[in-house]
C-alpha positions as CSV (number, residue, x, y, z in Angstrom):
1,M,-10.5,-74.7,12.1
2,K,-7.0,-75.9,11.4
3,R,-6.9,-73.9,8.2
4,F,-8.2,-70.8,10.0
5,I,-5.5,-71.1,12.6
6,A,-2.8,-71.7,10.0
7,L,-4.0,-68.7,8.1
8,I,-3.7,-66.5,11.2
9,L,-0.3,-67.8,11.9
10,I,0.8,-67.1,8.3
11,C,-0.6,-63.6,8.5
12,L,0.9,-62.6,11.8
13,P,4.6,-62.4,10.8
14,I,3.5,-60.6,7.6
15,C,1.7,-57.3,8.7
16,A,1.8,-53.8,10.8
17,S,-0.2,-50.3,12.1
18,A,-2.2,-48.9,9.2
19,Q,-2.1,-45.4,7.8
20,L,-5.9,-45.8,7.8
21,P,-7.0,-44.5,11.2
22,E,-10.4,-46.2,10.8
23,L,-8.8,-49.6,11.1
24,R,-7.3,-48.7,14.5
25,A,-10.7,-47.2,15.5
26,L,-12.3,-50.6,14.5
27,G,-10.2,-52.2,17.2
28,T,-11.1,-49.6,19.7
29,K,-14.8,-50.0,18.9
30,H,-14.8,-53.8,19.5
31,Y,-12.3,-53.8,22.4
32,L,-14.9,-54.5,25.0
33,T,-17.0,-56.9,22.9
34,N,-17.2,-60.5,24.3
35,D,-14.9,-63.0,22.6
36,V,-12.9,-60.2,20.8
37,T,-9.2,-59.7,21.4
38,V,-7.4,-56.6,20.3
39,T,-3.6,-56.6,20.2
40,H,-1.1,-53.9,19.2
41,L,2.7,-54.6,19.0
42,E,5.2,-51.8,18.5
43,A,8.6,-52.0,16.8
44,D,10.5,-52.4,20.2
45,M,8.4,-55.4,21.1
46,L,8.8,-56.9,17.7
47,K,12.6,-56.8,17.8
48,T,12.7,-59.7,20.2
49,I,10.4,-61.8,18.0
50,L,11.6,-60.8,14.5
51,K,15.3,-60.9,14.3
52,E,16.1,-60.4,10.6
53,E,13.1,-58.3,9.6
54,A,12.9,-56.1,12.7
55,D,13.8,-53.0,10.8
56,L,11.2,-53.6,8.1
57,I,8.1,-53.8,10.4
58,T,7.1,-51.0,12.7
59,S,3.9,-52.4,14.2
60,I,1.4,-55.2,14.1
61,D,-2.3,-54.8,15.0
62,V,-4.6,-57.8,15.4
63,I,-8.4,-57.9,16.0
64,A,-9.5,-61.5,16.5
65,S,-12.9,-62.8,17.4
66,T,-14.6,-66.1,18.2
67,N,-18.0,-64.5,18.4
68,A,-19.9,-65.2,15.1
69,A,-21.9,-61.9,15.1
70,A,-18.8,-59.8,16.0
71,S,-16.7,-61.6,13.4
72,S,-19.1,-60.9,10.7
73,E,-19.5,-57.2,11.8
74,I,-15.7,-56.8,12.0
75,F,-15.2,-58.4,8.6
76,D,-17.8,-56.3,6.9
77,E,-16.6,-53.0,8.5
78,A,-13.0,-53.7,7.6
79,T,-13.8,-54.5,4.0
80,A,-16.0,-51.4,3.8
81,I,-13.1,-49.3,5.1
82,M,-10.8,-50.6,2.4
83,G,-13.5,-50.0,-0.2
84,R,-14.0,-46.4,0.9
85,Y,-10.3,-45.8,0.1
86,N,-10.5,-47.7,-3.2
87,I,-7.8,-50.1,-2.2
88,E,-7.8,-53.1,-4.5
89,P,-7.2,-56.5,-2.9
90,M,-4.0,-58.3,-3.7
91,I,-5.5,-61.7,-2.8
92,K,-9.2,-62.6,-2.4
93,T,-10.7,-65.9,-1.8
94,D,-14.3,-66.8,-0.8
95,S,-15.4,-70.3,-0.2
96,N,-18.1,-72.0,1.9
97,E,-15.4,-72.4,4.7
98,V,-13.2,-69.3,4.5
99,S,-13.4,-65.7,3.3
100,A,-10.0,-64.0,3.1
101,I,-8.8,-60.8,1.6
102,I,-5.3,-59.4,1.7
103,Y,-4.7,-55.8,0.8
104,T,-1.4,-53.9,0.4
105,I,-0.7,-50.2,0.6
106,K,2.4,-49.1,-1.3
107,A,4.3,-45.9,-1.5
108,Q,7.6,-45.2,-3.4
109,G,8.6,-48.8,-4.0
110,V,7.8,-50.1,-0.5
111,V,4.8,-51.7,1.1
112,T,3.8,-49.6,4.0
113,D,0.8,-51.7,5.1
114,I,-0.4,-55.3,4.7
115,I,-4.0,-55.8,5.8
116,A,-5.4,-59.4,6.0
117,I,-9.1,-59.8,6.7
118,V,-10.3,-63.4,7.3
119,K,-13.6,-64.9,8.4
120,Q,-14.4,-68.6,9.0
121,A,-17.6,-69.7,10.6
122,E,-17.7,-67.9,13.9
123,N,-14.0,-66.9,13.8
124,G,-12.6,-63.7,12.3
125,V,-9.4,-61.8,12.3
126,V,-8.1,-58.5,10.9
127,T,-4.3,-58.2,10.9
128,V,-2.5,-55.0,10.0
129,I,1.2,-55.0,9.5
130,S,2.9,-51.6,9.0
131,G,6.4,-50.9,8.0
132,N,8.7,-50.5,5.1
133,I,8.8,-53.8,3.2
134,P,10.4,-53.6,-0.2
135,E,8.0,-54.7,-3.0
136,E,10.4,-57.5,-4.1
137,K,10.2,-59.1,-0.7
138,L,6.4,-59.0,-0.6
139,N,5.9,-62.5,-2.0
140,D,8.2,-63.9,0.7
141,Y,5.8,-62.6,3.3
142,V,2.4,-63.2,1.8
143,Q,1.6,-66.8,1.5
144,V,-1.9,-68.2,1.8
145,A,-2.5,-72.0,2.3
146,M,-6.0,-73.1,1.7
């Protein structure tokens, strides 16, 4: 559980609102599901939290669940969406404890979206960070501790 929470905390300051409307629809679909929380933060809200990188990130979307069935469904649906768009994962790990995949969408030398999909036991989270992050800063943002 500690690793799962640490992974979520690591992913939160990394990501923003995807160009893939299906990911936003995924949040809308599960919004009323028990034990699922859907959060959307816009750039104005993020400026108070992210001092230095406020101009790099335009939004953060998070779908988090503590419901085992919903977590599996959200994980499977999110990975299927990424597969339909032929987006290759940047990082992928699958163990008995945690399954995690991090995708990036790039355009003209900047990362426009970072999508982190994580599932551990009954917990799951999809984090989408949108913005204009220079590729050379990507490693500063994406760190996975297992």
